[in-house]
N, C-alpha and C positions, 0 to 999 in steps of 0.2 A: 479541507478534503482529507480523507483517509488515504494513506499511501498503500500501494500494492506491496504486500509483505509475504514472501514465500513461506508457506507453512503456517501462516497466522491469519491472513485476511480472507478466510473462507466465509461462507454465507452466515453461519451463526455469529461470528465475531462482527461482521459488517452490520448485522441487525442490532447488536449491542451498541455500537458507536452511533448508529443512526438514531437510536432512542436518546442519545446524549447530544444530538444536534449536529452531527457531521452533515454538511450540505451535499457532498458528493462522495460516494464510496467507489472504490476501485477493486477489481478482482485481483487474485494472485496472478503473477505473470504466467501466461499460457503460451506454450510452444506452437507455432503455426504448423509444424510437422505433425504434432500430436492431434491437432484439430483436423488437419487435412485428411488424416487417416482414421479419424473418428475413434480415437482412443477412449475407452469407456470411462476411465478415471478422469480424463480431461473434460469430457462432455459434462460431467457432474460439476466441474469447476465453473461452467458457464451459467449454471442455475443462479437465479437472483431471488431475493425476498420481495414480497409485495411492498415492503417498507422502502425499498431502494428506488427512488425516483428523484434525480437521475442516477443511473448506474453506468459506470465505465468499465469496459472490459479491456484488459491490457494484453497485447500479443507481442511476441518476440520472434524475429526471424530475419533472414536476408535473401532467401531464394524467391525471386519474384513469382515463379510458377506456383510454388507451394503457398506463398502468401495469397495469391489469387484464389486458389482452391479453398483456403481457410476462410477468407472473407466471404466467399460465395456461400459457404456453409453457415456462417454467422448471419448472413442476410435473412436466413429462414427464421431467425429469432429477433428480427429488427424491431418488433414491438416491445421486447423486453430490454434491449440494450439501447441506451440513448447516445453513448459515447464510445468510440473505438480509439484506444490509446496504443501508440507504438512505443515500445521500450527501447530507448537508446542510452540507457544509463546503467544497466546492470553490470557490476564489476566482476561477478562470479566467473572464474575461468571456464567453467563448462558452458557458459553462454558467450562470453567475449572472445574466447579462443576459437570459436567457430564462425566468427564474422557477424554475430548478432549483438544485441545490447549495446554497451558502450563502445565496442569496436567500430560501429557505424560512424562514430565521431572522427575516425581516421579517414573516412571517405564521404565527405559531405555531399558530393554529387550523387552518390548511391543513396544516401539518406533522402535527398530531395526526390529522387526517382521513385523510391518506395512510397513516400508519403503521397505523391501525385497518383501513383498506381492505386493505392488504397482508396483514395477519394473517388477515382473513376469507377472502381468495382463496388465499393460499399454503398449499401442502401440505408446504413445507420446514420442518423441525423448529423452527429458531430464527430469531428476527428481531432485528436490531440496527440502530443508527443511528450515524452519525458526524457530529458537530457542531463548530462553533467557538463562541467565547464571545459571538458576536453578529455583526451585519453592520457597521454603522458604529460603534456603541457597544457596550460590554459589558453583557449582560443575563443573566449566568449563573444567577441564581436564577429568573428568569422561564422560562428554557429548562428548567431542572431540574424545576420544578413542572409545566410542560406535558408533559414526558416521563413524569412519574409518572401521567399520565392515558392512557398508551398501553400496548399489550401487548408491549413490547419486552423482550428478555431481558438486554441490556446496552447500554451506550452508550460510544462512544469520543469523548473530548473533546480537540480540538486547542486549545492554550492561547493563541490569538490571535483577533481579529476578522477578518472578511473583508478590511477595508481595511488591516489590519496586514500582509497578505500573508505573507511569510516573514521579516520583519525580526527579527533576533535579539533586539534590545533590547525588543521588544514582548511577548515570551513572558511569560505570567502564570500561574504554577502556583497562586497563592493563590486565584484565581477557580475553578480546577479543584477545589481543596479545599472551597470553598464549595458547589459542586455536589454533591460527594461526600456532604456532610453532609445534603443534602436528598433526594437520589435514593433510590428504593426498590429499585433494581437495581444490579448491579456496574458500576463505572466503570473504563475503561482510559484512561490518560493518554498524550498524544501531543504531540510538539513539542520539537525541539532535544535529543533524547536520543541521544547519540553515544558513550557509553562505559558500562562496568559501573558506574563511580563515579557518573555522572550518573543512571543508571537508579535506583540506590539512593536518591540524594538526592531524586529526583522522587517515588518511592514514599513516602518518609518525609514529604515536604512536603504531598503531596496526599491521602494515605491511600488512593490508588487500588488497585484489585485487580490491576492489571497495567499493562504499558507496551506501546505500539505504536512500532515503529521504522520510519522511512521512509528519508530520504536517506542516513543513515549506513550503512544496510545495502547501498547500491549500491556503496560503496567497499570495505566489509568485511562480507560476508555472515556471517562468523564471529562477528559481534558478539553473536549470540544465545548462542553457547557461552561467550563471554567473560562475559556477564551471569550465566548459569546455573551455570557451572563454574569461572569464573576463568581461562579460557585466556589465556596470556600470549604464546604462541609465534606472534607475528605477523611472520613473516619473508618474504623474497622467494620462497623455495621454496613457501610456502603460497599466495602470490598466483599463482604459476605453475600450481600444481596446480588451484586453483579456476578460474582463467581458462580453462585447457584443457578442464576438465570442462564448464564452463558453455558454452563455445564449441561443443564437440562436440554437446551436447544441443540447442543452438539450431539447428545445421545439420540435425540429424535431425528437428527439429520444423518448421522453416520452409523447408528446402531451401537452395539456394545463396544466395538473397536474404538469408538469415540472416547472412551474412558482413558485408553492408553495415549491417544493423540492429545488429550486435554492436560496431560502432566505438565507440559511446558508452560501452559497458561497458568496453572496453579503455582509454578515456580515464580512467575511474574506477579501474580496477585498477592502472594505472601511475602514478597521481598521487603526486607526491613522490619518485619514484625518479629516479636520474641518467639522463639521456637521454630522459625521458618526453616532452618537447616534440617531439623529432625522431621518436620512435616514433608519437605521435599523427598527425603530418604524414604519416608513411609509411602507416599503416593507413587513413587517409582516402582513399588512392588505390587501395586494393586491393579488388577485387570477387570474386576467386577464393578459395573456401574453403581449398584446399590451400595457396596462397601465404599466406593470412592465418594459417593454423596455423603455418606455418614461421616467419613473422615473430614470432608470439607466443613460440614456443620460443626463437628466437634472442635476442630482447630480454631475457626473464626469465632465461635461462641466463647470458647475459653479465653482467647486473646482479647475479645471485647470486654469480658469481665475484668481481666487484669488491667486493661487500660483505664 
């Protein structure tokens, strides 16, 4: 699975990873408030590609009335969305400080109540939830037992607490394994999975039914093919082809402003290559899509020759 990544997992990026074998793609996290009040930018985030089947839409919120309104709105797109996912893992202060995201792990009764409510209201076929191991402290068994009292179809577990943030040394696959032993539904493991070898190791350690890839997919969307088919051909030509295809799709989806939004993706695609720092400095000044595309071609072509 592709993880929901704020600012990254938009429709063009999801199309890219889908072509590289991601089984399930997930939208960026969407506020139920923004949905309920039909925010124009938010409604565009609900759009999916014809390639995305199944497609999961992730929502965040804690107000039951607003959640109900948002889900009723999403019911109108039930043919496009196969999975509705509740975020209970986001550590960002602007989410968790307002009772949503990972802060729901401090009130498991409320979490259960919300998941039951969504299942009652939703006409979308499947329901899932993404959690961490706890808020300040790890409570994997308590979370697993609570989730067993909900009507979800699967759970994604990120192997850290909220306060752990994204610290590498805090990742805990053993706690995910504990949850897997207790849960009555499939579990997807998430956190620090950045290669085919690591994916296999995590599956063996946790007993999980699958893995979710987040930040590693930003730099190399082909990681899904590496995991499933053992793709080893990770050369500069591949980076150039993916960068250009991703860029073209972004411009067609977002218009000229897509060139500015794509800067962060070029930072990722060029990482580790000779001249990457100068290239990042250059693209940070470009706003014109034609000039941006020329810069991409020139950088990767030159780098490929040197390699």
